C-alpha angles and dihedrals in degrees: 000000000000098000136062109012092008096060089107089054091054091050089049090053091051091051094047094043091221114185101180111065131175117208106205100186142089123285092254089066094042092070092055091046092051090053088055090047091055093050092056093044097246095128097084134098114300097044123101123197122190114196104211101206133086099246107072094155095045096079134065109255097161095113094059094035096097100033097094098242118131109246118182138162147142136284123196097178111075107202090192090063112106092228092053093042092053093048092045091053092051092044095053091048092063123098111266093214092058095035110033112215094022091127093063134063116273116263122232093248090055090047091053090049091050091050091048091055089045091053092048090050092052091047094053090044088055091049090049090053089051088053092234112164109234096180119113094218101208094339100099091167129209121246090202096048116133113236094029117247110223120228111243093220093048093097091053092049092050091050091049093049091053090054095052115112118175141146107246136173089276094051131255113006121201137128138219127230090280095053094254117142113248141179097034130131133220122203118229111224134192130190116240134173090267093049137267113349130193110239101167147317143251133218136157094259105042096024112202116358123182110212104169112073099172102063093159111048113203100196127096096223110142093028097087091089094042127086108227114223110226114196118203142153134242103251124139127268093010100058123003136163114247117245091248096033093143089069092060136060137221114337094359091072092071136066136178145089096301091044089058091043092053090050092051093048092048089051092051094044095042096232137132117236143183124209115227125183113228110256101227095039093236134126097223136281135162118247110241093222107034095029089220119142119232134191125028093331089057092051090054094044094050096042099251093123137027100212140005119221106182142102089290113161117227108239136164097245091051092046088059093065104026138028124246130205124224110294113275091193132026120211145141143205111288138177124254121199135170111271109252119241113263117243133177110268116245132210092273096041091126087072094058097091088069132034118252090247089057092051089051094049100037095080094049094042099042097094094037094050091048091054093046093049090050093050094043098040091117093070110116099231093185090054091049090049091050092050090051092050092050094049097041118119120240094032115258093210125097132193098222137031091238090058091052093049091049091050092051091052093049098042096076091229096312097106128061120193124211112214141140113297096234092057090044091055092047095051089047087063095050127088136296080037092210101130131075141184116244126200127346130304117293093216142359128248140139145226116239139184109249130215132174118270111284094007115162088224095067100083097042091048091049092052091046092054092049091049093049090050094050091048091052092240093128092055091048091052092049093051089048096055100032107038112006089056093037121128099209102059129271112306109231125176093217094054090046091058092049096049093047095047122101121227124229093263090055092058096043087111089073090061092043089057090046092052090046090052091050091050091050091049091051091049092051090048091050092050090049091048093052093045094053093043091054091048091049092048092054092048095048093038093234135127119286092232092051090050091050091047092049093048091047091051091048091048090055101040097033127232140217091218120114121256092354095282120159108257118237134189118267114208122204118216113269097027118126117256094221095113125125125221090254090061091062114102 
């Protein structure tokens, strides 16, 4: 056992991380051990328990049945055997007051005791036929004698026992020359969601033989007469109580996306179902200390529900203990902010995305920022963001989606809430219509329909989801509950583009800046022109106006002269001075 004196053994198992465990004890102890196993979270997929006794079906294994762990063992009493069936019928017909336990199936220990008495009876019957005298005749004997006094007829009894061959409750009974039982068979059992299942047998000749190939049936035969329990959670718009829910009963009290989805799946699978709201109002997580699952996942793991139809995210840790269908809805984490107040765009509205200080600094900081970002590109921005969120005061985390939405609405744009995109889009369509989704999704995930490990519902549900997706039914249901029933008007991408676009008058500031730049350039050019004309006039000792006129004429007509200077005559020594002004180049 794993409690009391075996506490050290349990701690040793946790340290070693053993995943294959043999339970060498009687079935009465197995139930207590399995309760301990569940508390430490060792009942999930990846663990294998072998019950090393011959009565696998004698104990109660219901608590570990849906956990995902592989539980196998042995069964020596075959209740399908005609001999056992006849005895079982006679046994259950007896009065319980006179024969305690007569109302239950015989246990393997009782069956072995019955067979032992049967063998002794056959042996003494054989001795009687051989006319062997079994009386002690004055030698009463003493079982406690020291040294022991052998019984003279003991050798004859041993020989008779070895010759017995009968069909008992535990199968064929016969012995070899050494008194060892031979030619018997033991059934190999395995625990499934629908109970213990025969998967093979063992005997001395064939050893272990696996006879059942389909250990996980995927059909829903046998479920037509059963009402499937569907666990779900109250979360708009997936599952909601109707306004007059008290006037209805059972499934008719609820409405929403998942309510419609459950009805469609039941129709495709041909099953009856009953919606049941999860008791603790949680989706499903495993407690770090007790290792026990809560929420809808816990109800599937511990056999309280047959299927979960809810906005249940497909994750690795959940997939280890339950099965998911194909995603019926794809989504991701998105950002919710308070919708900014609308104002009439001005001439310089194109500058609104950034502050004026940013526009002033962006030109000067462009190169510097690029270099810094390149050098510091190894910084884990998500880690830095997470550290900030953990250390922020007051805490930025909330327990429920409703708390996060309320905080966004009251924060005046200073709080952004990360939540699943589908819920973000739904809340955006609910009054007072003051939230909005910004940017794309930060990741990609999906909602799936969950079933216990090995459930026969898994394959039919999977096919139903694929069929609904191909038929467009899933999209129609989403439009119905997100937009058709929205309170803020139908969200259309075309209208969104039109309302967010700026008209020509709103971007006139761009042209104002362009005209201003041109004017500034002309002013700088005029200053430069005047400055050079003045310098040229001083150098050539001519009037300022003449210099300006000459430079203007040269700027228009073009000149081969260097730097725009006014050309002058250059006289070589010895040349005559009889040149007119028109002869000057």
